Every structure is written in structure tokens, then in C-alpha cells.
C-alpha positions in Angstrom: 152.8 114.8 67.0 154.0 113.6 63.6 151.4 112.2 61.3 152.1 108.6 60.2 151.1 108.2 56.6 151.2 105.0 54.6 151.8 105.3 50.8 150.4 102.6 48.5 151.4 103.2 44.9 150.3 101.2 41.9 148.6 101.0 38.6 145.2 100.2 40.2 143.9 98.8 36.9 141.5 98.1 38.6 141.8 98.6 42.4 140.5 95.5 44.2 139.8 94.1 47.7 143.4 92.9 48.0 144.6 96.5 47.8 142.1 97.6 50.4 142.9 94.8 52.8 146.7 95.5 52.5 146.0 99.2 53.2 143.7 98.4 56.2 146.2 95.9 57.7 149.0 98.5 57.4 146.8 101.1 58.9 146.1 98.9 61.9 149.4 97.1 62.4 151.5 100.3 62.1 149.0 102.6 63.8 149.0 104.9 60.8 146.8 108.0 60.7 146.1 107.6 57.0 146.9 105.6 53.9 147.3 107.4 50.6 146.7 105.5 47.3 148.9 106.9 44.5 148.0 105.7 41.0 150.9 106.0 38.6 150.4 107.8 35.3 152.6 105.6 33.1 153.0 102.1 34.7 156.5 100.9 34.3 156.8 97.7 32.2 153.0 97.5 31.9 151.6 98.3 28.5 148.7 96.1 27.4 145.5 95.9 25.5 142.4 97.3 27.3 144.3 99.3 29.8 142.1 101.9 31.5 143.2 105.5 31.1 144.9 107.4 33.9 141.7 109.3 34.6 139.6 106.1 34.7 142.1 104.4 37.1 142.0 107.6 39.3 138.2 107.5 39.4 138.1 103.8 40.2 140.6 104.3 43.0 138.6 107.2 44.5 135.4 105.0 44.3 137.3 102.1 46.0 138.3 104.1 49.1 135.3 106.3 49.5 133.9 104.4 52.5 137.0 104.7 54.6 137.8 108.2 56.1 141.4 107.2 56.7 142.0 106.3 53.0 142.8 109.1 50.5 143.8 109.2 46.9 146.7 111.4 45.7 146.8 112.4 42.0 150.4 113.6 42.4 151.9 111.2 39.8 149.0 111.7 37.4 149.4 115.5 37.6 153.1 115.1 36.8 152.3 112.9 33.8 154.8 110.6 32.1 157.0 108.0 34.0 157.4 108.7 37.7 160.1 107.6 40.1 159.2 107.0 43.7 162.0 109.3 44.9 160.4 112.2 43.0 157.0 111.5 44.4 158.3 111.2 48.0 160.3 114.4 47.7 157.2 116.3 46.6 155.1 114.7 49.3 157.7 115.6 52.0 157.8 119.2 50.7 154.0 119.4 51.2 154.0 117.5 54.5 157.5 117.9 56.1 156.1 116.9 59.5 154.8 113.5 58.3 156.5 110.2 58.8 155.9 108.2 55.6 155.7 104.4 55.3 155.9 103.0 51.7 153.8 99.8 51.5 154.9 97.2 48.9 154.3 93.6 48.1 157.0 91.0 48.8 157.6 90.6 45.0 158.5 94.3 44.8 160.9 94.1 47.8 163.3 91.9 45.8 163.5 94.6 43.1 164.1 97.6 45.4 167.8 97.6 44.7 167.0 98.6 41.1 164.9 101.6 42.1 166.3 105.1 41.3 168.2 106.6 44.2 167.0 103.8 46.5 169.6 104.5 49.3 168.4 108.1 49.5 164.8 106.9 49.5 165.4 104.5 52.3 166.6 107.5 54.4 163.3 109.4 53.7 160.8 106.7 54.6 160.2 103.3 56.0 159.5 100.4 53.7 156.7 98.1 54.8 156.4 94.7 53.1 153.1 92.9 52.8 153.5 89.4 51.7 151.5 88.1 48.7 150.0 84.6 48.4 152.6 81.9 47.7 155.5 84.4 47.7 158.0 85.3 50.4 160.4 88.1 49.8 164.0 87.3 49.4 165.6 90.7 50.3 169.2 91.6 50.2 171.3 91.3 53.3 171.5 94.6 55.2 168.1 95.8 54.1 165.9 96.6 57.1 162.1 96.5 56.5 158.9 96.4 58.5 156.7 93.4 57.7 153.0 93.1 58.1 150.9 90.0 58.1 148.0 90.3 55.6 145.2 87.8 55.1 146.1 86.0 51.9 143.8 86.5 49.0 144.7 85.3 45.5 143.3 88.4 43.7 145.1 90.4 41.1 144.2 93.1 38.7 145.3 90.8 35.8 142.8 88.1 37.0 140.1 90.8 37.3 140.7 92.1 33.8 140.6 88.5 32.4 137.3 87.7 34.2 135.8 90.9 32.8 136.9 90.1 29.3 135.3 86.6 29.6 132.1 88.1 31.0 132.6 86.5 34.5 131.4 87.9 37.8 133.5 90.6 39.6 131.2 90.9 42.6 133.1 90.5 46.0 136.4 90.9 44.2 136.2 94.6 43.6 134.1 97.1 45.5 130.6 97.5 44.0 131.3 101.1 43.0 134.4 100.0 41.0 132.5 97.1 39.4 129.7 99.4 38.3 132.2 101.9 36.8 133.9 99.0 34.9 130.5 97.9 33.5 129.4 101.5 32.7 132.6 102.2 30.8 132.9 98.7 29.3 136.5 98.5 30.5 138.8 95.5 29.8 137.3 94.2 26.6 
């Protein structure tokens, strides 16, 4: 039987409960065997003050998923270094796990931009895109694109909001896992 694996890529700066809820809902709704969190090395279009290092983002992601045996973290893009394209990552993962059926989990906002991704038509043949809607946003995808959709409890949590709260000295409890919050405080991340 083919393993069904969900892939959730992102900056994870920091990972938060919204990421975990999306992963869990995908795991349940799609009857996945596992969900792999894949932190990017160089986030596209995301350079900012107080950005956590790739190593710190990897560690926070590992801490965020430690309590779920079906959640795993892949450092594939961090090991590659530099900018990464999803097509390259998926090809490498398929080479390691040719029997696996991959589902790439994205937010509705990303679905509208898929047509700009490198080798998107080839990528669509290699995996299934699963769209998780974000609060106040419904994907407007191009005609002819076939996607799976999952319903996700709507939380208005973003990594940007978390970084701003940390910079202002506000509470992060119940927004990020305690282990991530402790890491942020220990390392004095985000200003």
C-alpha cells in the first residue's frame, strides 16, 4: 500500500498553532499517513528585520511537532541552501520515496499564485495540491485547475502577528506551542 504523505512547506518564522491545525486537518480529512513540515532555507520575497536563522526556524519547527508521531520535519531545503523551487524538492522526495503519494498543502492565498511557480504543470502531475482556506480569504483559482479542498477551523494567527507581539513584549501563550515560545524567549528572537 502506498504511503500518503502531506507536505507543508513554509518559512515557519515562527511555526504556530495555525500551521499545526492545518496539518492535523489535512491528516484527518485526506487520511494521510504523515505530514512533513519543510522549512525553506531562503524564503522567497521575505527579507525582514529580526528574521530567525534557518537553523532556528528548523529547531522551532521540530519543537512544534514533537508531540505528534505523524508529524515530521524535513530539512531537505535547508540542506540544499539558497533559494529552492518546489519542483526540485518534490523530485528529491520522490527519489527517496518513490512509492509515496504526495499531497502538497497550501493556503488559499498561495493557490492563486500557483500559475507563477516554476514547472507548475509538471509539478501538478507529480502530486495533489490540497488547499486550506485562510480566514477572510477564498481562493480564486484559474479555470481548469483541479485541487482538493479541506475545511480548516479559522484562526486569525500569522507569523507576522506573532513577531509583532513578541517585539511589543506581548503574550504568545496559546498562539505558539509552549516549546516554541520558550525557544523564542531563550534566544530573544524578533526584537
